[in-house]
N, C-alpha and C positions, 0 to 999 in steps of 0.2 A: 493293535488288538491281540489278546491272548487266545493262543490256538492250541487244541489238542493234537500232539503229533506222535505217531510211532514211527520209530527209526528199525527197520529190519537190518540187522547185521552188525555184530559186535568187534570189528576188525577195527584198524588204527582210524579210518576215515569215519566209520559210524560212530564210533566212541568220540571223536573230537567234535563232529557235527551235533552229536546229542548234547555234549558239554555247551557249545556254543549256542543252541535253541533254548536249553535252560537257562542259561545266565541272559537271554533275551526275554526271559520271563514268561517263557510257554510251557505249557504242561506236558512233559516229555517222558515217553516210555522207551526203551531201548531193548529190542529183542534179541537174546542170543539162545540160539538152539540148545546146547548144551547146559543142561540143568545146574550141574555142579560148578562150571565156570561161572555162570550168571549169579549163582549164590556166592561165590567167593568175591566176584567184583562189587556186588551189592554190600557185602561186610566190609570189604576192606577200602571201598570207595577209590578203586584204582585197577585198571586194565593192564596189568603187570606184562602180559604176553605180548600185546600190541601197541600198547602206548604207556609205557613204564614212566614213574616220576611224575605223572599228572594227576593229581586229585580231582575227583569227580564231585559236582555239587551234591549235596545232600537232599535236594528237591528231585533230582533225577531218579527214575524210576528204573528198575532192571528186572527183566523178568525173561524166563523160557517158556512163558505161556501168555500170550499177549491177546487172545482172539476178542476179549471183551474191550480192550483198548482199541484195537483194530475196527471194532463195530462204531465205536464213537467218535473216530478220529475226523478230524477237519483235514488232515494232511498225513500221507504215509511217506516216508523216505526210504528209498531202496538203496542200500549201501552192502549188497553182497556181491560176489561174484557173478559176472554175466551168465554163466553156464548154469548157475543154479536160479536164476530169475523166475523163469517160467514154472519150475517146480514149487517154488514158494508161493508165487501168487495164485498158481491154480490152488493149493493147499487151503489158502485164506480167503480166497474169491467170495465165499457165500457170505463173509462177515464184512466185507466193504461195502460201505454205503456208496451209490453212484455219486454222489455230492463229494466225495473225498478226491482231492487233490494228490496224484501220484509224481512225486519227486524223485528222478533217477539221479544217483551218483556214480552208478556203475559204468566202466569203460569198456566197450568190449562188443563183440559180435557173436551171435549165436552161430555155434560151429556147423551144424548141419544144415541149418535154414539160412545161415549167413544174414539174418535179420538183426536190426538195431534194437536196442530196448524199448524205444516208442512204439516199434512194429509189434513186439511181442507183448506189450501191454495192452495194444489196440485190439489183439486177438483174445486175449485173457479177460481184460476190463474194458469193453469198447465204449461204454458210457461214461467212463473217468476221464477228466482232463489230465493232461501230462506235461510235465516240465522237467528237461533235464538241466541240472546244475554242472557246469565245467569249468574249467581253467586251471591255472597253475596254483595248485593249493596242497601242498603236503600236509598230511594231518600232524604231523609233528609241530609244525610251525603254527598251524590254526590254533592248537592247543594251548599253546605258548603266547597265543594273542599277536603274533607278529602280523604286521600289516599285509592284507591279501587281498586279490581282486580274482573275481569269477564272473560267469554269465549265466543267466536263466534265461534258456530258450524255450518258448511254446508257440504254437500256432494259435493259441488265444492270448491276446495282449494282456487282457485283465488279469488272466491266470499268473503270466509271468510277472506281474507287478505286485500280485500277492505273495508270491515266493520272495520277490526284492526285498517287500517290507519287512516278512518274517525273518529272513535270515540277516539281512543287513546291519552292520554296528560299526561302532568305531574304529574297528581293526579288519572287518571283514566287509568289504564294498561289493556290492552286486549291480552289475549291468543287465539290461534285457536285449533279447535278440529274437528275431520271429523264425530263423534259420535252424530248425530242429536238425534237419539232414547235416548241414555243415557242422554244427557243434558237436552231434554225435559221433561223426566220421573222424573228426578232429581229434577228439578225445579216446576213441579207439585206436587209432592208427599212430598216435605218437607213441603209443607202447611198442610198436614195431620198432619205430626209429631209434627209440631209446635201446633197444636190445642191440641194434646194430651199432649204436655209438659205444655201449659197452664193449661188445666184441672188438671194437676198435681199440679202445683203452687196454683190453686184456692183451692183444697183439703187440703193445707196446707204441702205437701211434699216438700223435698229439694233437694240438688244437688245430691245426689245417684240417686235418682229416676230420674231425668232429665237425667244425663249421662247415664243411663241404657237405656231410651227412644231414645236418640240420637244414640246410638250404635246399639242397635236392630232394631231401625228404619231403620238406612242406609242398615242393613243386608236385611229388607223386600223390600225396594225399589230396591237395586240391583238385588234381586232374579227374582223380577217380571220383570225389565228392561231386564235382560238377556234373560229370557224366549221370549222376545219382539224382541231380536237381538241386544242389546246394548252391548257394552266392559265393563267388570266389573272395569277395571282400572278409567274408567270414575269417579266413585262413591268415588274414592280416592281425586280427585280435586275439582275445583271450585263450581261446578254445583251439586255436590254430598255432601262430608261432609262439605265443605266450606258454602254452602249455607243452609245446615240443622243447622250448630252451630250458625250461626247468627239469624237465624229464629226462633228457639228455646229458645234463652237466650235473646233477646232484646225487650225492650219495644216500639220499633218501628214497631214490627211485629204486624200487625192487626189481624194474625190468633193465636197468643200466647196469645193476649189481650181478643179476643173472648173466646178462652178457659178457660183463668182465670176465666172469669164472669160465664161459663158454670159450671165449677168446684164449684163455690161458690154458684149454685143453681139457675141461671138465666134460663129461658126459652131461647131456639136457636133464636127466633125472638127478644126477648127483648136485648139480648147479642149482635147481630148484630146491631139493633137499636143503641144502646150505642156505638158503634164503628163508626158508621156513613159512613162506605165505605163498599165496597163489600169484603167479606170474603171467597175468593176461596176456602179454604180448606175445608168448608162445603161440596160443591157440588163435589169436587175433591174426598172426602171421599166415596161419592155414586158410583161414577166412578171408583175408584180403587177396591173398594169392587166386582163389576160386573167383572171387568178384572180380578181380582184374583180368582174368580170362573170360569170364561170363560176359563183361561189358567190353571187352578189347581196348584196355587201357595199358598203356606200357606202362611198368612199374618196375625198373630193374633193381633197385634196391630191396623189393619187396620179393623179386624174384630170387634173387642171390640168397637173402637170408632164408627164404623158405628152402633151398636148397642144402644149405647148412644145417638147419633144424631137423629136417625130414628127407634128406637124401643123401645125408652122410658126406657133404661136399666140405672140404677143408676150408677153413676162415679166410687164411691168407690168399687160398686159390680164388675165392668168392671176390676179394678185394682186387685181386689182379684182373679178373674178367671185368670188373665194374670200370676200372681205369683205362683199358685199352678197349672199350667199346667204341664203335664207328664214331667219327667226328661228327659234332652237331653245332648248330648256332644256340646260343643260351636260352633263346626266347622260343625255341621250337615247342609246340604243343606234344612233344612226345619225350 
C-alpha cells in the first residue's frame, strides 16, 4: 500500500531513508530546516554535505516548509538529533493527525529529562502510535543498497508490522519486536561504547581491547535496560550486539571517529568540529551516567568515559582504572 510519508531531518540517515521509501513507491517529502540547503538539494538531487555521490529519486520532494505535508501524512519519520526532537515535534504538533504513525530513527536520551524518544513523543503527541526503527544501519551503505537488517519495535504489534511492510525491500530487511525500551536503550548507549572504542583506537590499542569493550559494554547496556523494564534477549539482537559491533568497528561511525580523536589528545570540542556532525554519544554518556546513578546500576565503562568527557580525566588513566578494578566472576550481575 502506498503511504504518504514526511521525513523530518536532512542528515545522512534521513536522506538515505527518504531515498529508500521513495524507491519503495511511497509519496515522500523530506523536511530540511535550512531553506537554501533544501533548495540546493532539490535542484541538484544530491545531499553533498551528508550523503555525497548519492543521486536522489526525482519523485522525492524536498522542502523547508512541510506543514501541509505533515497534516496529510500517514507516517512521520523522525531523523533529527535527539536533543531537537521535542522542539521540532512541539512546533508541528498542531498539524499532526492523531492517526499518523510516528517512526523514530534518532538514537539517544534527552539530556535534562533522561527520557527516551518514545517518552518524549508520549508527552508531545500522546494519542499517536509510536515505532522505533533501529539496528546496524549506516546511511552510506543503505543508500548504496547494501544488504541491511533492522528492527521495528512498538507496543502495538499491528503498528510495527505496518512499518515493517513500509520499509522492507530486497536489501533492507525489517524484523519486529515489542520491547521498545530495550531497542531504544540499545540504540542510544551503543554510541557511548563506540566513543570508548574510538578512544581505544586513538590510544593505539588493538582488537583485544575493542572486543573487551564490546563484550563488557553490552553487559552494562543490558543491565541498565533490564532495570528499566527491558527484555535481556533484545540485547542479543539487532539493536543490541548487532548495532554495537558495527558502531564500534566502522569508520562510518561518527562516535567512533570522535573517540579516536579524543584518544589522540584532541579536546572534545575540537574533535566534534572535525567530525562536522552531531556526536550523539557525548550527550548520551552524560545521561547514561545520571541514569546509572539514579537506578543504582554499576556501569564502569560509562563511569570512566564520563570522567574523560566531563571531568578531564586522562583516557590512559581511565583504561588503567578499568583494568585494575577488583576481581569478579564474569557472570556477576555487576
